[in-house]
C-alpha positions in Angstrom: -6.4 6.3 -184.3 -3.1 6.8 -182.4 -4.5 5.0 -179.4 -5.8 2.0 -181.4 -4.4 -1.1 -179.9 -4.1 0.3 -176.4 -7.0 -1.9 -175.2 -5.4 -5.0 -176.6 -2.1 -4.1 -174.9 -3.7 -3.5 -171.5 -6.0 -6.6 -171.4 -4.3 -9.2 -173.7 -2.5 -11.9 -171.8 -3.8 -10.8 -168.4 -6.6 -12.2 -166.3 -9.1 -9.4 -167.0 -11.8 -10.6 -164.5 -9.4 -11.3 -161.6 -7.6 -7.9 -162.0 -10.8 -6.0 -163.0 -9.0 -4.4 -165.9 -11.0 -2.0 -168.1 -10.1 0.8 -170.4 -12.3 3.7 -171.5 -11.2 6.0 -174.4 -12.6 9.3 -175.4 -10.7 11.2 -178.2 -7.2 11.5 -176.8 -8.1 10.8 -173.2 -8.4 7.4 -171.6 -9.0 5.8 -168.2 -7.6 2.5 -167.1 -9.2 0.8 -164.1 -7.9 -2.0 -162.1 -8.4 -4.0 -158.9 -5.3 -2.7 -157.1 -2.9 0.2 -157.2 0.0 -2.2 -157.5 -1.3 -3.7 -160.8 -1.8 -0.3 -162.3 1.6 1.1 -161.3 3.9 -1.9 -161.7 2.3 -3.6 -164.8 0.0 -1.4 -166.7 1.7 2.0 -166.6 5.1 0.8 -168.0 3.3 -0.9 -170.8 1.2 2.2 -171.6 4.4 4.4 -171.5 6.1 2.0 -173.9 3.1 1.9 -176.2 3.0 5.7 -176.3 6.8 6.1 -176.7 6.6 4.0 -179.9 4.2 6.6 -181.3 6.3 9.6 -180.1 4.0 10.4 -177.2 4.4 10.6 -173.4 2.0 10.5 -170.5 1.4 14.0 -169.1 2.5 13.9 -165.4 0.0 16.7 -164.4 -2.9 14.9 -166.0 -2.0 11.4 -165.1 -3.2 10.5 -161.6 -3.9 7.4 -159.7 -7.1 7.7 -157.6 -9.6 5.6 -155.9 -13.1 5.6 -157.5 -14.6 6.6 -154.2 -12.5 9.8 -154.2 -13.7 10.5 -157.8 -12.1 12.1 -160.8 -12.9 14.4 -163.7 -13.1 13.0 -167.2 -13.8 15.4 -170.1 -16.8 17.4 -168.8 -17.9 14.9 -166.2 -17.1 14.0 -162.6 -17.1 10.2 -162.0 -17.4 9.0 -158.4 -18.7 6.0 -156.5 -21.2 6.5 -153.6 -22.5 3.6 -151.6 -21.8 1.0 -154.3 -23.3 3.1 -157.1 -21.3 4.9 -159.8 -22.5 8.5 -160.1 -21.5 10.5 -163.2 -22.3 14.3 -163.1 -21.4 17.2 -165.2 -18.4 19.2 -163.9 -19.5 22.2 -161.7 -17.3 24.5 -163.7 -19.4 23.8 -166.9 -22.6 24.6 -165.0 -21.3 28.0 -163.9 -20.1 28.7 -167.4 -23.6 28.0 -168.7 -25.1 30.5 -166.2 -22.6 33.1 -167.3 -23.4 32.5 -170.9 -27.1 32.9 -170.3 -26.5 36.1 -168.3 -24.4 37.4 -171.2 -27.1 36.4 -173.7 -29.7 38.2 -171.7 -27.7 41.4 -171.3 -27.1 41.5 -175.0 -30.8 41.0 -175.8 -32.4 44.1 -174.1 -33.3 45.7 -177.4 -34.8 42.7 -179.2 -38.3 41.3 -178.9 -39.0 38.8 -176.2 -39.7 35.9 -178.6 -36.4 36.5 -180.4 -34.5 36.6 -177.1 -36.1 33.3 -176.1 -35.1 31.7 -179.4 -31.5 32.6 -178.8 -31.7 31.4 -175.2 -33.4 28.1 -176.2 -30.6 27.2 -178.6 -28.0 27.7 -175.9 -30.0 25.7 -173.3 -31.0 22.9 -175.7 -27.5 22.2 -176.7 -26.3 22.0 -173.1 -29.3 19.9 -172.0 -28.8 17.2 -174.7 -25.1 16.6 -173.8 -25.5 15.2 -170.3 -28.9 13.5 -170.7 -27.5 10.0 -169.7 -26.0 11.1 -166.4 -27.2 12.3 -163.0 -28.3 15.9 -163.5 -31.5 16.4 -161.4 -29.9 18.7 -158.8 -27.9 20.6 -161.5 -31.0 21.1 -163.7 -33.0 22.3 -160.7 -30.3 24.8 -159.9 -30.1 26.0 -163.5 -33.9 26.2 -163.8 -34.2 28.5 -160.7 -31.2 30.6 -161.7 -32.2 31.1 -165.3 -35.9 31.8 -164.4 -34.7 34.6 -162.1 -32.5 36.1 -164.8 -35.3 36.0 -167.4 -37.8 37.4 -164.9 -35.7 40.5 -164.4 
């Protein structure tokens, strides 16, 4: 609710198509894309800082960065990067390793319970993780998780 109106501020009165201006919001995070670095630094950033200052907020210097889409960036839980004219969105690698650790912990805590009960606990963890990134590129990550989790369950 605090960021309502930010999109109008960024795009209104500017040639959106020529400057390739877009804004993506997720909770209290946002991405603003533009055709050139100059447009973003000289025009958009001061307007956004003014918009936030009116609401008693500031841009975080450590979280605010200007990057080329080809270099990629992380946006809540996902890595966004452009490869050969295609936009690729993948889950962050840190989240994958956290899932493997969570499964390992679940399996070590489940030595004394029946196999079907352990699988039930494991399925709830895996199902929740699998539904979240289902609209992004996860083939390689899911193959890695499949092999890793199978080895852990087989022990």
